[in-house]
N, C-alpha and C positions, 0 to 999 in steps of 0.2 A: 143276589150277591152284589155287594157294592163294587162298582167299576174300579175304584182305586185299589181295593183289596185284591181284586182279580188281577189287575196289572202288577201289583207288587209280588203276588205269588208267581206269575209268569216270569217276571224279572228275576226273582230268586232262583227259580228252576233253571233258566237259561244261563244265569251267571255261574251257577255251580257246574252245570253241564259243560260250558265252555272252559271253565277252569280245569276240570277233569280231563277234557280232551287235550288241552295244552300240556298237561302233565304226561300225556301219552297213554291215558287209560282208554281202552277200547270202547267203542260205542255200545257194543252188545253188553259188556259188563255194566256200564252206566245205566242202561235201560232195565237190566235184570236185577241189579243190586238193591238191597233193602236200604232204607234211610239210615239205619245204623251202620251198615257197611260203608256207605258213602261218607258219613261223618268220621268213621274210623280212618279212611284213606286221607281225608282232608286234615284230620288231626295229626296223623303221622307226617304228612307233608309239611305242615306248619312247624312241628317240632324239629324236623330236619332242617328247615330254613332258619329257624331260630338258632340252632346249634352252629350252622355254617356262619351266620352273622356274628355270633359270639366269637368263633374261632378267628374270623377275619379281623374283628376289633382287637382281639388279643395280639394278633400278628402285627397290626398297625401300631399298637401301643409299644410292643417290644422293639419295633424298628425306629420309633421316635426317641427312645431312651438313649442318652449320650453314652458312648462307649468309654469306659474308664480304663486307662492304661496304667500300668505300673511304671513308675520312673526307674530308669536304670541307675544303679548305684555302682560306680567304679568298675564296670565291666562284668558284674555278677549277673 
């Protein structure tokens, strides 16, 4: 096995493992889950992050829009 390939596999494994641990996924689940289950969890997390970012951008955009006020006409 090529050393660089082996290092990249180890790096990928530990990157994903640490990411899952930071998300609060238990060690036992990480070690027992299939590759498909891991990618499902990562995919859901990415989708949730994307939705949150889009919501934050929409909120910031709506806060930047100038507020239009209606002029008062003769006390009406």
